[in-house]
N, C-alpha and C positions, 0 to 999 in steps of 0.2 A: 798761539792763543786757542787752537783747535782743540787741546787738551783741556785749557780752564774751560771753556765752554762744555766740553763732555764733562770734566766733573762736576760742575753745578749740575746739568740733567741728571747724571747719576746719582748725586745726593737727594735731588727732588723724590724720584723713584725710591731710593733707600728708606728715605723718612716717611714716605707714605706707606709703603708695604711693612716696614718694622712693625707697626702698630696693628696693622692688620694681621699679620701673622702670629704675634704675641697674642691678641685676641682671639685667636683661633684654636693655638696651643694653651691656652687657659681656660677655654670654655671645656677642653674635651677632659680638663680636672675638673670641671665646675667651679673652676673660679672667675667671680666677674670681678672685672679689672675697671669697671664703669661708674660713676657716682649715680644715684638712684637719683634722678629730677622729674618732675610733673609741669611741665609746661605744656603750655596750649601748643596744637601743631603750627600757627601762621606765628608764634614767637621762636618756636625752634628753628623756623625757616629765616626768621629775621636774624637770629645768632648767628646762623651757618652762611648765608649769604653777607654778611658784614664782615666775618672774619676771613673769609675766602678774599673780600672786596679791599678790605680795609688794612690786612695784615698781610697776607700771604701774596698777593699781586703786585703789591709796593716792594716788597721784599726781593720777589723775583725781577722785577723790572729794576731794583737796585743792583743786585748782581750782576746784571747785565751790563748795566751803567759802569761799572767797576772795573769790568775786564775789558770793557772799552777804552776807557779812560787811561788804562794802564798800558794795552798793547797797540792800539791805534794813535791815541791822541799823546803819548808817550810820557805819562807823567808817574814817571817810575817810581817815586815815594809811596803810590798808593799802595794799600794791605790788601789783600783778597780776604785775607782769615775773618775778620769781620763780617763781611759780606755773606761769606760761607756758614757762620755761626746763626749770622742772623736768618739765613734761609731755613736752616736745620731747625731751630727753634718754631718759626711762624709754622712750617711745614709739618710737623708734629703735633701743636698747638688745634691747627685745621683739621688733622687726619683724625684726632680722638673727638673732635666736636661731631665730625660726620659719622664717628663709629657710635659714640656715645646715642645721637640721634637716628640711629638707623635707618643712614642716607642707602638708597638702593645702590646696588655695585656699579651700575653701568655711569649713576653720578659719580660715584666715589672715584672710580679710575679715568672716567669722560675727565675728570676736571683737571688731571695730570695732563692730557692732551691737550686742554684749552692752556693751561700753563707753559705748555713746549711752546703753543704759538703765539703767546703774549711774549714771551722770552724773545722768538724771534722777531717779530714785529718791532720790536723795541730796538733792537740790534739794526732791521732796517732801516727805522726813523734816525737813529742816532748817525749812522754811516749816511744818508745823505742829508742831513744838517751839516755836519762834519766836512763832507765834500763840497757842499755849496758855499760855505764859510771859506775853503781854503781857494776856490777858484776865483773869490774877488782877488781883484789886483789889489797891493798894498805897499807895494813899493814903485814910487817915480823913477822911473830910469833917466838918469842923466851922466854927464861925467863926472861929475860933484860926487855923486851918489856912487858910481863905481869906484872912484879912488877912496872914499870911504869905506865899503865893503872889503877892499883888498886890504886896507888899513888893520880892519878887525880880524883879517884871516891870515895876519901874521906879516904882511908884507906880500910884494911880489914873488920874492925868493923861497919864500914857505911854500907857495903853490905848484901841486904836481899837475893837476887836472881839475875843470870846471866842465860840467856837463848840467842837464837837468833833470826830472822824470815827474811830470804832470805839472803839480803846482811847486815843485820843491826845487831848489837850486842845489846841487851836491859836489862837494870841494872836497878833492884829495888832498891833504897838505903833508907837508914833513914831520911838522911840530905841531901835536894838539894843544900843549901848553902855551903856543902863542896865541892861540884864537881866543877871542871877546865875546863869547856868547850872548851875555845879558845884554850887551850893548848893541846887538845886531838887531834886538827889539825897538830900539830908538829910530832905527831906518826904517822901520815899517814890517820887518819879518814878524810873522805872526806864531813862530815858534822854532826851537835850532836844537838839535841833540846831535851826538858824536858818536860814531862806533867802528871802533878800531881808529884808524888815521882817517876816517872820513866823516865830515861835515854836513847834515842836509838840514837847510834853511825853509821852512813854510812859506813862501814869496806869495803865491797867488798863479791866476792865470797867466801874468807876462813873466813867469820864471825863466822861459825862454828868451825872452827880449833882452832880461836880464843876464843869463847865460851871454848871450851874442855881445852884448856891450862890453862884458869883462873880459872874454878872449881877443876881442878886437881891440880893446886897449891894451892889454898884454902883448900881442904880438907888435903894436907900436912900439913899446917900449925895447922889445928884442930886437 
């Protein structure tokens, strides 16, 4: 995940610097890469701020949302490529407008720092909301529910170990093919995924209670 975030942040800088460096090179050869426009200063300001706020900031937030959804919320089918193409495209547009209207360099590069700040604030907000949602108990723990969970885990003979971590129930099984992931949601699980032979199900703040109930039930059976 850190590599994915770093890639996004590098793309922002490269996209910004690409046109800046290109304009310097072309200017050294007396080549002007910008269109000739005669607009009032207040109109230029509206265009610059509008493109930055309405184009670039949403694409930066969207790119952080995609990474969070893929690596934290475990929505594996989400593709990163689209968000990155959008990030490059909008960054190039805004960078061009900044150079076109001759924005001061400290505003030009300061806007990159602001984008980084927005990116990390977006991640913080997503993490806060996701953690808050996960902590809410979603499963009512009783013997009937425990028995249903064991059935969806492939039966007691399929279970090697059961424990919990924060809001997640972690189950190590012998045969992952016996797991019924989709049906876990009908019991209140907010999500479930498998890595190797280990299942993780998002239960909420009472994950430890469910883990204790399952282990106690298994002990009685043995």
